[in-house]
C-alpha positions in Angstrom: 56.1 46.7 50.4 55.2 50.2 51.6 53.1 48.7 54.3 56.1 46.7 55.6 58.4 49.8 55.6 55.7 51.9 57.3 55.3 49.2 60.0 59.0 49.1 60.6 59.2 52.9 60.9 56.2 52.8 63.3 57.9 50.1 65.5 61.2 52.0 65.5 59.4 55.3 66.5 57.6 53.5 69.3 60.8 51.9 70.6 62.4 55.4 70.8 59.4 56.7 72.6 59.4 53.9 75.2 63.2 54.4 75.7 62.6 58.1 76.3 59.8 57.7 78.7 61.2 54.7 80.7 63.1 55.6 83.9 65.2 52.7 85.1 63.8 51.4 88.4 67.2 51.4 90.0 67.3 55.2 89.7 63.9 55.7 91.3 63.9 57.4 94.7 61.9 55.3 97.1 60.6 57.3 100.1 58.9 56.1 103.3 55.4 57.7 103.6 52.5 57.4 105.9 49.1 56.4 104.4 46.3 58.3 106.1 42.9 56.7 106.7 39.8 57.8 108.6 36.2 59.1 107.9 36.6 62.3 109.9 39.0 64.4 111.9 38.4 62.3 115.0 39.1 59.0 113.3 42.5 59.5 111.6 45.1 56.7 111.4 48.5 56.7 109.7 50.1 53.5 108.6 53.2 52.5 106.7 51.5 50.1 104.3 48.4 50.6 102.2 45.2 49.0 103.5 43.6 47.0 100.7 40.1 48.0 99.6 40.0 51.1 101.8 39.9 54.7 100.6 42.5 57.2 101.8 41.3 60.0 103.9 41.0 63.6 102.7 43.6 66.2 103.6 40.7 68.4 104.7 40.2 66.1 107.7 43.8 66.6 108.8 43.4 70.3 108.4 40.2 70.2 110.5 42.1 68.3 113.2 44.7 71.1 113.2 42.0 73.8 113.5 40.5 71.8 116.4 43.8 71.6 118.2 44.3 75.4 117.7 40.9 76.0 119.2 41.9 73.9 122.3 45.1 76.0 122.6 43.1 79.2 122.4 40.4 78.2 125.0 42.4 75.9 127.2 39.4 73.4 127.1 39.2 70.3 125.0 36.1 69.2 123.0 34.9 67.2 126.0 34.9 70.3 128.2 38.0 69.3 130.2 40.8 71.7 131.0 44.0 71.0 129.0 47.7 71.8 129.4 48.5 71.4 125.7 50.9 74.2 124.6 51.4 73.4 120.9 49.7 71.8 117.9 50.8 68.3 116.9 50.6 67.6 113.1 50.9 64.2 111.6 54.4 63.2 110.7 55.8 66.7 110.8 59.2 65.5 109.5 57.9 63.2 106.8 55.4 62.7 104.1 51.7 61.7 104.4 49.5 60.4 101.6 45.9 61.4 101.4 43.2 61.1 98.7 44.4 64.3 97.0 48.1 63.4 96.9 51.3 63.6 99.0 51.7 66.4 101.7 54.3 67.5 104.2 53.9 69.8 107.2 55.2 73.4 107.0 55.7 75.2 110.4 56.0 78.5 108.6 52.4 78.4 107.4 51.1 76.0 110.0 49.5 73.9 107.2 50.0 70.7 105.2 51.5 71.6 101.8 51.1 69.6 98.6 54.3 67.9 97.6 53.1 65.8 94.6 51.5 62.6 93.5 52.6 59.0 94.0 54.0 57.7 90.7 54.3 54.2 92.0 54.8 52.2 95.2 57.0 49.3 96.0 56.4 46.8 98.9 59.7 46.2 100.6 60.8 44.3 103.7 62.1 46.2 106.7 63.4 45.1 110.1 62.1 46.9 113.2 64.2 47.1 116.3 62.3 46.6 119.6 65.0 47.6 122.1 68.5 49.2 122.2 71.0 46.6 121.2 74.6 46.2 120.5 75.5 43.8 117.6 78.9 42.3 117.7 79.7 40.0 114.8 83.2 39.0 113.6 84.9 41.9 115.2 82.4 44.5 114.0 80.3 46.4 116.6 77.0 48.2 115.7 74.5 50.0 117.9 70.8 49.6 117.0 68.3 52.0 118.7 64.9 51.0 119.8 62.2 52.2 117.4 64.5 52.3 114.4 63.7 50.6 111.1 66.0 49.5 108.3 65.4 48.4 104.7 66.4 44.8 104.1 68.2 44.7 100.8 69.4 41.1 100.9 69.8 38.1 103.3 71.9 35.0 103.4 72.9 32.2 105.8 76.2 32.3 107.7 77.6 29.6 109.9 78.9 30.1 113.4 81.9 27.9 114.0 81.0 26.3 110.7 78.2 24.5 112.4 75.3 26.7 113.5 73.3 28.4 110.7 72.5 32.1 111.3 70.3 34.2 109.1 72.1 37.4 108.1 70.1 40.5 107.1 71.8 43.0 104.8 70.2 46.3 106.0 70.4 49.9 104.9 69.4 53.1 106.5 68.9 56.3 104.5 72.2 57.7 103.3 74.3 54.8 104.7 76.0 51.8 103.1 74.5 48.4 103.5 75.7 46.3 106.5 75.0 42.7 107.4 73.7 41.8 110.9 72.5 38.5 112.4 68.7 38.3 112.8 67.6 37.9 116.4 63.8 37.5 116.9 64.2 38.4 120.6 64.5 42.1 119.7 63.8 42.3 115.9 60.8 41.8 113.7 60.4 41.8 109.9 57.5 43.4 108.2 56.5 44.9 104.9 56.1 48.6 104.1 54.9 50.4 101.0 57.6 52.9 100.0 56.6 55.4 97.3 58.1 57.3 94.4 56.8 60.8 94.5 56.3 62.8 91.3 56.6 66.5 92.1 53.6 68.8 91.9 
């Protein structure tokens, strides 16, 4: 009988522990990040989705690239011996987050360096729609301007009917800090792809 009681107490304690540790996914803050790849400072590449079976680059390669840029600014000559008119350094994703082997980093203009932000707790592959050209969406009396180069999360989709005859795919999209809005999908100036958003655990 004691073993049964002990087992019940153990199960109850574990349930409490799980409830304490579990953070509901709906409360998680998904952030767009750039995943950095490359074997040296001259071979860097930033992408919005992880590349399977390929190791992320080291933050030291990005720092080396900044040092190389600074040297070009100081000498006025690039690494190939050509004169250059560059007048500032250009860090990767200066307004966003980059993911390297050592963790998540962001650029700090005060220190002219990449600063550690934290580690990735988890990622979630989500669908986004990319806008290829400036467009004006007019649908059922609502007008919306979409700018070339912008991307929006797709939170849902459904089919609507124009004149109760023609089916139209509607994408429910959401930009950061905005409310979701439905737009008709037009493959002439939109494309749908997947991106790996991240939840960042502070360092």
